[in-house]
mmCIF file of the N, C-alpha and C atoms, coordinates in Angstrom:
data_MODEL
# 
_entry.id   MODEL 
# 
loop_
_atom_site.group_PDB 
_atom_site.id 
_atom_site.type_symbol 
_atom_site.label_atom_id 
_atom_site.label_alt_id 
_atom_site.label_comp_id 
_atom_site.label_asym_id 
_atom_site.label_entity_id 
_atom_site.label_seq_id 
_atom_site.pdbx_PDB_ins_code 
_atom_site.Cartn_x 
_atom_site.Cartn_y 
_atom_site.Cartn_z 
_atom_site.occupancy 
_atom_site.B_iso_or_equiv 
_atom_site.pdbx_formal_charge 
_atom_site.auth_seq_id 
_atom_site.auth_comp_id 
_atom_site.auth_asym_id 
_atom_site.auth_atom_id 
_atom_site.pdbx_PDB_model_num 
ATOM 1   N N  . MET A 1 1  ? 80.601  89.434  104.121 1.00 0.00 ? 1  MET A N  1 
ATOM 2   C CA . MET A 1 1  ? 82.111  89.784  103.440 1.00 0.00 ? 1  MET A CA 1 
ATOM 3   C C  . MET A 1 1  ? 83.303  88.889  103.971 1.00 0.00 ? 1  MET A C  1 
ATOM 4   N N  . ASP A 1 2  ? 83.294  89.065  105.338 1.00 0.00 ? 2  ASP A N  1 
ATOM 5   C CA . ASP A 1 2  ? 84.487  88.744  106.270 1.00 0.00 ? 2  ASP A CA 1 
ATOM 6   C C  . ASP A 1 2  ? 84.455  86.921  105.965 1.00 0.00 ? 2  ASP A C  1 
ATOM 7   N N  . GLY A 1 3  ? 85.540  86.438  106.044 1.00 0.00 ? 3  GLY A N  1 
ATOM 8   C CA . GLY A 1 3  ? 85.568  84.837  106.007 1.00 0.00 ? 3  GLY A CA 1 
ATOM 9   C C  . GLY A 1 3  ? 85.886  84.778  104.266 1.00 0.00 ? 3  GLY A C  1 
ATOM 10  N N  . GLU A 1 4  ? 85.332  85.367  103.495 1.00 0.00 ? 4  GLU A N  1 
ATOM 11  C CA . GLU A 1 4  ? 85.556  85.311  101.867 1.00 0.00 ? 4  GLU A CA 1 
ATOM 12  C C  . GLU A 1 4  ? 87.189  84.958  101.696 1.00 0.00 ? 4  GLU A C  1 
ATOM 13  N N  . LEU A 1 5  ? 87.483  84.485  100.397 1.00 0.00 ? 5  LEU A N  1 
ATOM 14  C CA . LEU A 1 5  ? 88.795  84.543  99.990  1.00 0.00 ? 5  LEU A CA 1 
ATOM 15  C C  . LEU A 1 5  ? 88.902  85.774  99.357  1.00 0.00 ? 5  LEU A C  1 
ATOM 16  N N  . TYR A 1 6  ? 90.099  86.045  99.164  1.00 0.00 ? 6  TYR A N  1 
ATOM 17  C CA . TYR A 1 6  ? 90.406  87.371  98.516  1.00 0.00 ? 6  TYR A CA 1 
ATOM 18  C C  . TYR A 1 6  ? 91.813  87.405  98.261  1.00 0.00 ? 6  TYR A C  1 
ATOM 19  N N  . GLU A 1 7  ? 92.195  88.136  97.463  1.00 0.00 ? 7  GLU A N  1 
ATOM 20  C CA . GLU A 1 7  ? 93.431  88.349  96.863  1.00 0.00 ? 7  GLU A CA 1 
ATOM 21  C C  . GLU A 1 7  ? 94.685  88.952  97.878  1.00 0.00 ? 7  GLU A C  1 
ATOM 22  N N  . PRO A 1 8  ? 95.773  88.542  97.748  1.00 0.00 ? 8  PRO A N  1 
ATOM 23  C CA . PRO A 1 8  ? 96.574  89.115  99.200  1.00 0.00 ? 8  PRO A CA 1 
ATOM 24  C C  . PRO A 1 8  ? 96.643  90.451  99.182  1.00 0.00 ? 8  PRO A C  1 
ATOM 25  N N  . TYR A 1 9  ? 97.070  91.540  99.863  1.00 0.00 ? 9  TYR A N  1 
ATOM 26  C CA . TYR A 1 9  ? 97.047  92.744  99.869  1.00 0.00 ? 9  TYR A CA 1 
ATOM 27  C C  . TYR A 1 9  ? 98.046  93.425  99.209  1.00 0.00 ? 9  TYR A C  1 
ATOM 28  N N  . SER A 1 10 ? 97.821  94.361  98.795  1.00 0.00 ? 10 SER A N  1 
ATOM 29  C CA . SER A 1 10 ? 98.698  95.128  97.610  1.00 0.00 ? 10 SER A CA 1 
ATOM 30  C C  . SER A 1 10 ? 99.288  96.316  98.689  1.00 0.00 ? 10 SER A C  1 
ATOM 31  N N  . SER A 1 11 ? 100.365 96.683  98.217  1.00 0.00 ? 11 SER A N  1 
ATOM 32  C CA . SER A 1 11 ? 101.024 97.893  98.919  1.00 0.00 ? 11 SER A CA 1 
ATOM 33  C C  . SER A 1 11 ? 100.142 98.918  98.790  1.00 0.00 ? 11 SER A C  1 
ATOM 34  N N  . THR A 1 12 ? 99.365  98.943  97.691  1.00 0.00 ? 12 THR A N  1 
ATOM 35  C CA . THR A 1 12 ? 98.446  100.441 97.905  1.00 0.00 ? 12 THR A CA 1 
ATOM 36  C C  . THR A 1 12 ? 97.210  100.238 98.973  1.00 0.00 ? 12 THR A C  1 
ATOM 37  N N  . THR A 1 13 ? 96.479  99.128  98.660  1.00 0.00 ? 13 THR A N  1 
ATOM 38  C CA . THR A 1 13 ? 95.849  98.816  99.803  1.00 0.00 ? 13 THR A CA 1 
ATOM 39  C C  . THR A 1 13 ? 96.051  99.164  101.419 1.00 0.00 ? 13 THR A C  1 
ATOM 40  N N  . ILE A 1 14 ? 97.270  98.361  101.607 1.00 0.00 ? 14 ILE A N  1 
ATOM 41  C CA . ILE A 1 14 ? 97.742  98.744  102.822 1.00 0.00 ? 14 ILE A CA 1 
ATOM 42  C C  . ILE A 1 14 ? 98.133  100.263 103.125 1.00 0.00 ? 14 ILE A C  1 
ATOM 43  N N  . LYS A 1 15 ? 98.727  100.976 102.355 1.00 0.00 ? 15 LYS A N  1 
ATOM 44  C CA . LYS A 1 15 ? 98.779  102.312 102.389 1.00 0.00 ? 15 LYS A CA 1 
ATOM 45  C C  . LYS A 1 15 ? 97.554  103.177 103.067 1.00 0.00 ? 15 LYS A C  1 
ATOM 46  N N  . ARG A 1 16 ? 96.433  102.757 101.961 1.00 0.00 ? 16 ARG A N  1 
ATOM 47  C CA . ARG A 1 16 ? 95.334  103.394 102.481 1.00 0.00 ? 16 ARG A CA 1 
ATOM 48  C C  . ARG A 1 16 ? 94.461  102.894 103.650 1.00 0.00 ? 16 ARG A C  1 
ATOM 49  N N  . VAL A 1 17 ? 94.934  101.855 104.200 1.00 0.00 ? 17 VAL A N  1 
ATOM 50  C CA . VAL A 1 17 ? 94.249  101.431 105.591 1.00 0.00 ? 17 VAL A CA 1 
ATOM 51  C C  . VAL A 1 17 ? 95.308  102.176 106.723 1.00 0.00 ? 17 VAL A C  1 
ATOM 52  N N  . GLN A 1 18 ? 96.746  102.334 106.480 1.00 0.00 ? 18 GLN A N  1 
ATOM 53  C CA . GLN A 1 18 ? 97.424  102.880 107.113 1.00 0.00 ? 18 GLN A CA 1 
ATOM 54  C C  . GLN A 1 18 ? 96.926  104.435 107.423 1.00 0.00 ? 18 GLN A C  1 
ATOM 55  N N  . ARG A 1 19 ? 96.742  105.074 106.549 1.00 0.00 ? 19 ARG A N  1 
ATOM 56  C CA . ARG A 1 19 ? 96.395  106.556 106.467 1.00 0.00 ? 19 ARG A CA 1 
ATOM 57  C C  . ARG A 1 19 ? 94.902  106.656 107.133 1.00 0.00 ? 19 ARG A C  1 
ATOM 58  N N  . ALA A 1 20 ? 94.154  105.660 106.832 1.00 0.00 ? 20 ALA A N  1 
ATOM 59  C CA . ALA A 1 20 ? 92.643  105.767 107.659 1.00 0.00 ? 20 ALA A CA 1 
ATOM 60  C C  . ALA A 1 20 ? 93.239  105.545 108.933 1.00 0.00 ? 20 ALA A C  1 
ATOM 61  N N  . LEU A 1 21 ? 93.922  104.726 109.235 1.00 0.00 ? 21 LEU A N  1 
ATOM 62  C CA . LEU A 1 21 ? 94.149  104.355 110.953 1.00 0.00 ? 21 LEU A CA 1 
ATOM 63  C C  . LEU A 1 21 ? 94.901  105.221 111.406 1.00 0.00 ? 21 LEU A C  1 
ATOM 64  N N  . LYS A 1 22 ? 95.703  105.809 110.925 1.00 0.00 ? 22 LYS A N  1 
ATOM 65  C CA . LYS A 1 22 ? 96.554  107.216 111.165 1.00 0.00 ? 22 LYS A CA 1 
ATOM 66  C C  . LYS A 1 22 ? 95.607  108.345 111.396 1.00 0.00 ? 22 LYS A C  1 
ATOM 67  N N  . ASN A 1 23 ? 95.044  108.612 110.659 1.00 0.00 ? 23 ASN A N  1 
ATOM 68  C CA . ASN A 1 23 ? 93.730  109.600 110.696 1.00 0.00 ? 23 ASN A CA 1 
ATOM 69  C C  . ASN A 1 23 ? 92.772  109.834 112.176 1.00 0.00 ? 23 ASN A C  1 
ATOM 70  N N  . ARG A 1 24 ? 92.923  108.265 112.304 1.00 0.00 ? 24 ARG A N  1 
ATOM 71  C CA . ARG A 1 24 ? 91.899  107.980 113.580 1.00 0.00 ? 24 ARG A CA 1 
ATOM 72  C C  . ARG A 1 24 ? 92.599  107.965 114.763 1.00 0.00 ? 24 ARG A C  1 
ATOM 73  N N  . ASP A 1 25 ? 94.101  108.389 114.856 1.00 0.00 ? 25 ASP A N  1 
ATOM 74  C CA . ASP A 1 25 ? 95.029  108.144 115.578 1.00 0.00 ? 25 ASP A CA 1 
ATOM 75  C C  . ASP A 1 25 ? 95.167  106.935 116.287 1.00 0.00 ? 25 ASP A C  1 
ATOM 76  N N  . LEU A 1 26 ? 95.082  105.943 115.602 1.00 0.00 ? 26 LEU A N  1 
ATOM 77  C CA . LEU A 1 26 ? 95.041  104.347 115.981 1.00 0.00 ? 26 LEU A CA 1 
ATOM 78  C C  . LEU A 1 26 ? 96.547  103.809 115.269 1.00 0.00 ? 26 LEU A C  1 
ATOM 79  N N  . TYR A 1 27 ? 97.081  104.568 114.397 1.00 0.00 ? 27 TYR A N  1 
ATOM 80  C CA . TYR A 1 27 ? 98.461  103.844 114.101 1.00 0.00 ? 27 TYR A CA 1 
ATOM 81  C C  . TYR A 1 27 ? 99.463  105.023 114.055 1.00 0.00 ? 27 TYR A C  1 
ATOM 82  N N  . PRO A 1 28 ? 100.726 104.777 114.784 1.00 0.00 ? 28 PRO A N  1 
ATOM 83  C CA . PRO A 1 28 ? 101.511 105.841 114.781 1.00 0.00 ? 28 PRO A CA 1 
ATOM 84  C C  . PRO A 1 28 ? 102.741 105.755 113.850 1.00 0.00 ? 28 PRO A C  1 
ATOM 85  N N  . GLY A 1 29 ? 102.555 104.560 113.175 1.00 0.00 ? 29 GLY A N  1 
ATOM 86  C CA . GLY A 1 29 ? 103.765 104.380 112.514 1.00 0.00 ? 29 GLY A CA 1 
ATOM 87  C C  . GLY A 1 29 ? 103.873 105.234 110.870 1.00 0.00 ? 29 GLY A C  1 
ATOM 88  N N  . PRO A 1 30 ? 105.007 104.450 110.092 1.00 0.00 ? 30 PRO A N  1 
ATOM 89  C CA . PRO A 1 30 ? 105.153 105.196 108.716 1.00 0.00 ? 30 PRO A CA 1 
ATOM 90  C C  . PRO A 1 30 ? 104.074 104.387 108.007 1.00 0.00 ? 30 PRO A C  1 
ATOM 91  N N  . ILE A 1 31 ? 103.501 105.558 106.777 1.00 0.00 ? 31 ILE A N  1 
ATOM 92  C CA . ILE A 1 31 ? 103.072 104.974 105.653 1.00 0.00 ? 31 ILE A CA 1 
ATOM 93  C C  . ILE A 1 31 ? 103.936 104.158 104.483 1.00 0.00 ? 31 ILE A C  1 
ATOM 94  N N  . SER A 1 32 ? 103.908 102.898 105.088 1.00 0.00 ? 32 SER A N  1 
ATOM 95  C CA . SER A 1 32 ? 104.796 102.071 104.320 1.00 0.00 ? 32 SER A CA 1 
ATOM 96  C C  . SER A 1 32 ? 104.440 100.877 103.201 1.00 0.00 ? 32 SER A C  1 
ATOM 97  N N  . GLY A 1 33 ? 103.111 100.516 103.187 1.00 0.00 ? 33 GLY A N  1 
ATOM 98  C CA . GLY A 1 33 ? 102.536 99.895  102.460 1.00 0.00 ? 33 GLY A CA 1 
ATOM 99  C C  . GLY A 1 33 ? 102.906 98.507  102.928 1.00 0.00 ? 33 GLY A C  1 
ATOM 100 N N  . VAL A 1 34 ? 103.184 98.360  104.204 1.00 0.00 ? 34 VAL A N  1 
ATOM 101 C CA . VAL A 1 34 ? 103.618 96.830  104.643 1.00 0.00 ? 34 VAL A CA 1 
ATOM 102 C C  . VAL A 1 34 ? 102.526 96.128  105.529 1.00 0.00 ? 34 VAL A C  1 
ATOM 103 N N  . LEU A 1 35 ? 102.113 94.905  105.650 1.00 0.00 ? 35 LEU A N  1 
ATOM 104 C CA . LEU A 1 35 ? 100.972 94.749  106.942 1.00 0.00 ? 35 LEU A CA 1 
ATOM 105 C C  . LEU A 1 35 ? 101.953 93.991  107.764 1.00 0.00 ? 35 LEU A C  1 
ATOM 106 N N  . ASP A 1 36 ? 102.776 95.101  108.558 1.00 0.00 ? 36 ASP A N  1 
ATOM 107 C CA . ASP A 1 36 ? 103.644 94.644  109.516 1.00 0.00 ? 36 ASP A CA 1 
ATOM 108 C C  . ASP A 1 36 ? 102.834 94.621  111.112 1.00 0.00 ? 36 ASP A C  1 
ATOM 109 N N  . ALA A 1 37 ? 103.554 94.162  112.212 1.00 0.00 ? 37 ALA A N  1 
ATOM 110 C CA . ALA A 1 37 ? 103.058 93.920  113.444 1.00 0.00 ? 37 ALA A CA 1 
ATOM 111 C C  . ALA A 1 37 ? 101.917 95.258  113.899 1.00 0.00 ? 37 ALA A C  1 
ATOM 112 N N  . PRO A 1 38 ? 102.837 96.470  113.873 1.00 0.00 ? 38 PRO A N  1 
ATOM 113 C CA . PRO A 1 38 ? 102.119 97.814  114.454 1.00 0.00 ? 38 PRO A CA 1 
ATOM 114 C C  . PRO A 1 38 ? 101.125 97.992  113.509 1.00 0.00 ? 38 PRO A C  1 
ATOM 115 N N  . THR A 1 39 ? 100.805 97.770  112.194 1.00 0.00 ? 39 THR A N  1 
ATOM 116 C CA . THR A 1 39 ? 99.780  98.037  111.272 1.00 0.00 ? 39 THR A CA 1 
ATOM 117 C C  . THR A 1 39 ? 98.764  96.859  111.886 1.00 0.00 ? 39 THR A C  1 
ATOM 118 N N  . MET A 1 40 ? 99.171  95.727  111.982 1.00 0.00 ? 40 MET A N  1 
ATOM 119 C CA . MET A 1 40 ? 97.921  94.838  112.395 1.00 0.00 ? 40 MET A CA 1 
ATOM 120 C C  . MET A 1 40 ? 97.331  94.693  113.828 1.00 0.00 ? 40 MET A C  1 
ATOM 121 N N  . LYS A 1 41 ? 98.224  95.525  114.585 1.00 0.00 ? 41 LYS A N  1 
ATOM 122 C CA . LYS A 1 41 ? 97.436  95.918  115.939 1.00 0.00 ? 41 LYS A CA 1 
ATOM 123 C C  . LYS A 1 41 ? 96.813  97.039  116.048 1.00 0.00 ? 41 LYS A C  1 
ATOM 124 N N  . ALA A 1 42 ? 97.144  98.057  114.962 1.00 0.00 ? 42 ALA A N  1 
ATOM 125 C CA . ALA A 1 42 ? 96.160  99.392  114.720 1.00 0.00 ? 42 ALA A CA 1 
ATOM 126 C C  . ALA A 1 42 ? 94.608  98.523  114.244 1.00 0.00 ? 42 ALA A C  1 
ATOM 127 N N  . ILE A 1 43 ? 94.857  97.986  113.355 1.00 0.00 ? 43 ILE A N  1 
ATOM 128 C CA . ILE A 1 43 ? 93.600  97.149  112.605 1.00 0.00 ? 43 ILE A CA 1 
ATOM 129 C C  . ILE A 1 43 ? 92.820  96.464  113.566 1.00 0.00 ? 43 ILE A C  1 
ATOM 130 N N  . TYR A 1 44 ? 93.689  95.843  114.348 1.00 0.00 ? 44 TYR A N  1 
ATOM 131 C CA . TYR A 1 44 ? 92.790  94.754  115.441 1.00 0.00 ? 44 TYR A CA 1 
ATOM 132 C C  . TYR A 1 44 ? 91.924  95.799  116.504 1.00 0.00 ? 44 TYR A C  1 
ATOM 133 N N  . THR A 1 45 ? 92.797  96.719  116.944 1.00 0.00 ? 45 THR A N  1 
ATOM 134 C CA . THR A 1 45 ? 92.304  98.038  117.981 1.00 0.00 ? 45 THR A CA 1 
ATOM 135 C C  . THR A 1 45 ? 90.644  98.430  117.289 1.00 0.00 ? 45 THR A C  1 
ATOM 136 N N  . PHE A 1 46 ? 90.831  98.624  115.846 1.00 0.00 ? 46 PHE A N  1 
ATOM 137 C CA . PHE A 1 46 ? 89.999  99.483  115.335 1.00 0.00 ? 46 PHE A CA 1 
ATOM 138 C C  . PHE A 1 46 ? 88.687  98.347  114.979 1.00 0.00 ? 46 PHE A C  1 
ATOM 139 N N  . GLN A 1 47 ? 88.831  97.072  114.934 1.00 0.00 ? 47 GLN A N  1 
ATOM 140 C CA . GLN A 1 47 ? 87.926  95.967  114.831 1.00 0.00 ? 47 GLN A CA 1 
ATOM 141 C C  . GLN A 1 47 ? 87.276  95.781  116.063 1.00 0.00 ? 47 GLN A C  1 
ATOM 142 N N  . GLN A 1 48 ? 88.071  95.763  117.458 1.00 0.00 ? 48 GLN A N  1 
ATOM 143 C CA . GLN A 1 48 ? 87.478  95.958  118.459 1.00 0.00 ? 48 GLN A CA 1 
ATOM 144 C C  . GLN A 1 48 ? 86.490  96.626  119.044 1.00 0.00 ? 48 GLN A C  1 
ATOM 145 N N  . ALA A 1 49 ? 86.764  98.484  118.228 1.00 0.00 ? 49 ALA A N  1 
ATOM 146 C CA . ALA A 1 49 ? 86.216  99.476  118.520 1.00 0.00 ? 49 ALA A CA 1 
ATOM 147 C C  . ALA A 1 49 ? 84.952  99.281  117.742 1.00 0.00 ? 49 ALA A C  1 
ATOM 148 N N  . VAL A 1 50 ? 84.644  98.733  116.893 1.00 0.00 ? 50 VAL A N  1 
ATOM 149 C CA . VAL A 1 50 ? 83.798  98.612  115.703 1.00 0.00 ? 50 VAL A CA 1 
ATOM 150 C C  . VAL A 1 50 ? 82.592  97.650  116.400 1.00 0.00 ? 50 VAL A C  1 
ATOM 151 N N  . TYR A 1 51 ? 82.845  96.592  117.225 1.00 0.00 ? 51 TYR A N  1 
ATOM 152 C CA . TYR A 1 51 ? 82.276  95.778  117.464 1.00 0.00 ? 51 TYR A CA 1 
ATOM 153 C C  . TYR A 1 51 ? 81.563  94.491  116.722 1.00 0.00 ? 51 TYR A C  1 
ATOM 154 N N  . THR A 1 52 ? 80.982  94.861  115.325 1.00 0.00 ? 52 THR A N  1 
ATOM 155 C CA . THR A 1 52 ? 80.614  93.942  114.327 1.00 0.00 ? 52 THR A CA 1 
ATOM 156 C C  . THR A 1 52 ? 81.569  93.522  113.535 1.00 0.00 ? 52 THR A C  1 
ATOM 157 N N  . LEU A 1 53 ? 82.913  93.680  113.759 1.00 0.00 ? 53 LEU A N  1 
ATOM 158 C CA . LEU A 1 53 ? 83.748  93.048  112.645 1.00 0.00 ? 53 LEU A CA 1 
ATOM 159 C C  . LEU A 1 53 ? 84.620  92.265  113.442 1.00 0.00 ? 53 LEU A C  1 
ATOM 160 N N  . GLN A 1 54 ? 85.327  91.244  112.369 1.00 0.00 ? 54 GLN A N  1 
ATOM 161 C CA . GLN A 1 54 ? 85.923  89.832  112.892 1.00 0.00 ? 54 GLN A CA 1 
ATOM 162 C C  . GLN A 1 54 ? 86.965  90.429  113.428 1.00 0.00 ? 54 GLN A C  1 
ATOM 163 N N  . LEU A 1 55 ? 87.357  89.830  114.833 1.00 0.00 ? 55 LEU A N  1 
ATOM 164 C CA . LEU A 1 55 ? 88.757  90.104  115.323 1.00 0.00 ? 55 LEU A CA 1 
ATOM 165 C C  . LEU A 1 55 ? 89.864  89.543  114.706 1.00 0.00 ? 55 LEU A C  1 
ATOM 166 N N  . CYS A 1 56 ? 90.731  90.174  113.675 1.00 0.00 ? 56 CYS A N  1 
ATOM 167 C CA . CYS A 1 56 ? 91.840  89.138  113.083 1.00 0.00 ? 56 CYS A CA 1 
ATOM 168 C C  . CYS A 1 56 ? 93.140  89.969  113.129 1.00 0.00 ? 56 CYS A C  1 
ATOM 169 N N  . GLY A 1 57 ? 93.096  91.498  112.727 1.00 0.00 ? 57 GLY A N  1 
ATOM 170 C CA . GLY A 1 57 ? 94.059  92.249  112.586 1.00 0.00 ? 57 GLY A CA 1 
ATOM 171 C C  . GLY A 1 57 ? 94.599  92.040  111.148 1.00 0.00 ? 57 GLY A C  1 
ATOM 172 N N  . VAL A 1 58 ? 93.700  91.834  109.957 1.00 0.00 ? 58 VAL A N  1 
ATOM 173 C CA . VAL A 1 58 ? 94.071  91.778  108.929 1.00 0.00 ? 58 VAL A CA 1 
ATOM 174 C C  . VAL A 1 58 ? 92.672  92.862  108.271 1.00 0.00 ? 58 VAL A C  1 
ATOM 175 N N  . PRO A 1 59 ? 93.091  93.616  107.234 1.00 0.00 ? 59 PRO A N  1 
ATOM 176 C CA . PRO A 1 59 ? 92.266  94.325  106.429 1.00 0.00 ? 59 PRO A CA 1 
ATOM 177 C C  . PRO A 1 59 ? 91.257  93.639  105.590 1.00 0.00 ? 59 PRO A C  1 
ATOM 178 N N  . THR A 1 60 ? 90.399  92.909  106.098 1.00 0.00 ? 60 THR A N  1 
ATOM 179 C CA . THR A 1 60 ? 89.334  92.237  105.511 1.00 0.00 ? 60 THR A CA 1 
ATOM 180 C C  . THR A 1 60 ? 88.549  93.462  104.485 1.00 0.00 ? 60 THR A C  1 
ATOM 181 N N  . PRO A 1 61 ? 88.000  92.845  103.504 1.00 0.00 ? 61 PRO A N  1 
ATOM 182 C CA . PRO A 1 61 ? 87.095  93.703  103.002 1.00 0.00 ? 61 PRO A CA 1 
ATOM 183 C C  . PRO A 1 61 ? 85.991  94.670  103.695 1.00 0.00 ? 61 PRO A C  1 
ATOM 184 N N  . ARG A 1 62 ? 85.061  93.765  104.735 1.00 0.00 ? 62 ARG A N  1 
ATOM 185 C CA . ARG A 1 62 ? 84.629  94.644  105.655 1.00 0.00 ? 62 ARG A CA 1 
ATOM 186 C C  . ARG A 1 62 ? 84.887  95.906  106.401 1.00 0.00 ? 62 ARG A C  1 
ATOM 187 N N  . THR A 1 63 ? 86.106  95.262  106.975 1.00 0.00 ? 63 THR A N  1 
ATOM 188 C CA . THR A 1 63 ? 87.000  96.232  107.858 1.00 0.00 ? 63 THR A CA 1 
ATOM 189 C C  . THR A 1 63 ? 87.429  97.564  107.034 1.00 0.00 ? 63 THR A C  1 
ATOM 190 N N  . ARG A 1 64 ? 87.975  97.295  105.645 1.00 0.00 ? 64 ARG A N  1 
ATOM 191 C CA . ARG A 1 64 ? 88.137  98.425  104.933 1.00 0.00 ? 64 ARG A CA 1 
ATOM 192 C C  . ARG A 1 64 ? 87.233  99.500  104.695 1.00 0.00 ? 64 ARG A C  1 
ATOM 193 N N  . TRP A 1 65 ? 85.916  98.653  104.328 1.00 0.00 ? 65 TRP A N  1 
ATOM 194 C CA . TRP A 1 65 ? 84.560  99.468  103.802 1.00 0.00 ? 65 TRP A CA 1 
ATOM 195 C C  . TRP A 1 65 ? 84.541  100.473 105.342 1.00 0.00 ? 65 TRP A C  1 
ATOM 196 N N  . ILE A 1 66 ? 84.171  99.807  106.269 1.00 0.00 ? 66 ILE A N  1 
ATOM 197 C CA . ILE A 1 66 ? 83.844  100.596 107.411 1.00 0.00 ? 66 ILE A CA 1 
ATOM 198 C C  . ILE A 1 66 ? 85.061  101.525 107.586 1.00 0.00 ? 66 ILE A C  1 
ATOM 199 N N  . LEU A 1 67 ? 86.521  101.127 107.745 1.00 0.00 ? 67 LEU A N  1 
ATOM 200 C CA . LEU A 1 67 ? 87.485  102.137 107.877 1.00 0.00 ? 67 LEU A CA 1 
ATOM 201 C C  . LEU A 1 67 ? 87.510  103.590 106.894 1.00 0.00 ? 67 LEU A C  1 
ATOM 202 N N  . GLU A 1 68 ? 86.937  103.120 105.788 1.00 0.00 ? 68 GLU A N  1 
ATOM 203 C CA . GLU A 1 68 ? 86.929  104.173 104.918 1.00 0.00 ? 68 GLU A CA 1 
ATOM 204 C C  . GLU A 1 68 ? 85.490  105.135 104.844 1.00 0.00 ? 68 GLU A C  1 
ATOM 205 N N  . GLN A 1 69 ? 84.714  104.499 105.427 1.00 0.00 ? 69 GLN A N  1 
ATOM 206 C CA . GLN A 1 69 ? 83.355  105.491 105.566 1.00 0.00 ? 69 GLN A CA 1 
ATOM 207 C C  . GLN A 1 69 ? 83.352  106.823 106.383 1.00 0.00 ? 69 GLN A C  1 
ATOM 208 N N  . GLY A 1 70 ? 84.304  106.652 107.455 1.00 0.00 ? 70 GLY A N  1 
ATOM 209 C CA . GLY A 1 70 ? 84.489  107.744 108.349 1.00 0.00 ? 70 GLY A CA 1 
ATOM 210 C C  . GLY A 1 70 ? 83.523  107.659 109.352 1.00 0.00 ? 70 GLY A C  1 
ATOM 211 N N  . SER A 1 71 ? 83.623  108.465 110.290 1.00 0.00 ? 71 SER A N  1 
ATOM 212 C CA . SER A 1 71 ? 82.594  108.633 111.561 1.00 0.00 ? 71 SER A CA 1 
ATOM 213 C C  . SER A 1 71 ? 82.691  109.848 112.365 1.00 0.00 ? 71 SER A C  1 
ATOM 214 N N  . HIS A 1 72 ? 81.393  109.912 112.803 1.00 0.00 ? 72 HIS A N  1 
ATOM 215 C CA . HIS A 1 72 ? 81.316  111.477 113.644 1.00 0.00 ? 72 HIS A CA 1 
ATOM 216 C C  . HIS A 1 72 ? 82.197  111.623 114.497 1.00 0.00 ? 72 HIS A C  1 
ATOM 217 N N  . THR A 1 73 ? 82.881  110.648 114.983 1.00 0.00 ? 73 THR A N  1 
ATOM 218 C CA . THR A 1 73 ? 84.028  110.475 115.839 1.00 0.00 ? 73 THR A CA 1 
ATOM 219 C C  . THR A 1 73 ? 85.293  110.822 115.374 1.00 0.00 ? 73 THR A C  1 
ATOM 220 N N  . ASP A 1 74 ? 85.474  110.728 114.135 1.00 0.00 ? 74 ASP A N  1 
ATOM 221 C CA . ASP A 1 74 ? 86.828  110.918 113.670 1.00 0.00 ? 74 ASP A CA 1 
ATOM 222 C C  . ASP A 1 74 ? 87.145  112.526 114.073 1.00 0.00 ? 74 ASP A C  1 
ATOM 223 N N  . PRO A 1 75 ? 88.704  112.405 113.687 1.00 0.00 ? 75 PRO A N  1 
ATOM 224 C CA . PRO A 1 75 ? 89.160  114.218 114.049 1.00 0.00 ? 75 PRO A CA 1 
ATOM 225 C C  . PRO A 1 75 ? 88.555  115.111 113.029 1.00 0.00 ? 75 PRO A C  1 
ATOM 226 N N  . ALA A 1 76 ? 88.350  116.284 113.391 1.00 0.00 ? 76 ALA A N  1 
ATOM 227 C CA . ALA A 1 76 ? 88.006  117.046 112.017 1.00 0.00 ? 76 ALA A CA 1 
ATOM 228 C C  . ALA A 1 76 ? 89.297  117.345 111.476 1.00 0.00 ? 76 ALA A C  1 
ATOM 229 N N  . SER A 1 77 ? 89.053  117.381 109.978 1.00 0.00 ? 77 SER A N  1 
ATOM 230 C CA . SER A 1 77 ? 90.150  117.641 109.061 1.00 0.00 ? 77 SER A CA 1 
ATOM 231 C C  . SER A 1 77 ? 90.293  119.310 108.958 1.00 0.00 ? 77 SER A C  1 
# 
């Protein structure tokens, strides 16, 4: 999945990513729908923690899929 061509990220997609990162305490910023530097830093941190993801700081399809799966290490809701 990583490395494929895909459409630019919509505001809705970035908001979903920001919420998922915020739920993991990786993103302290607002849910703005903008792929800004703090969002990219949080994505990169997540990608580093997973080990199997491309380290790029953007929400590739594979990064989004794994981010949205949840984990036993996620905080309890």
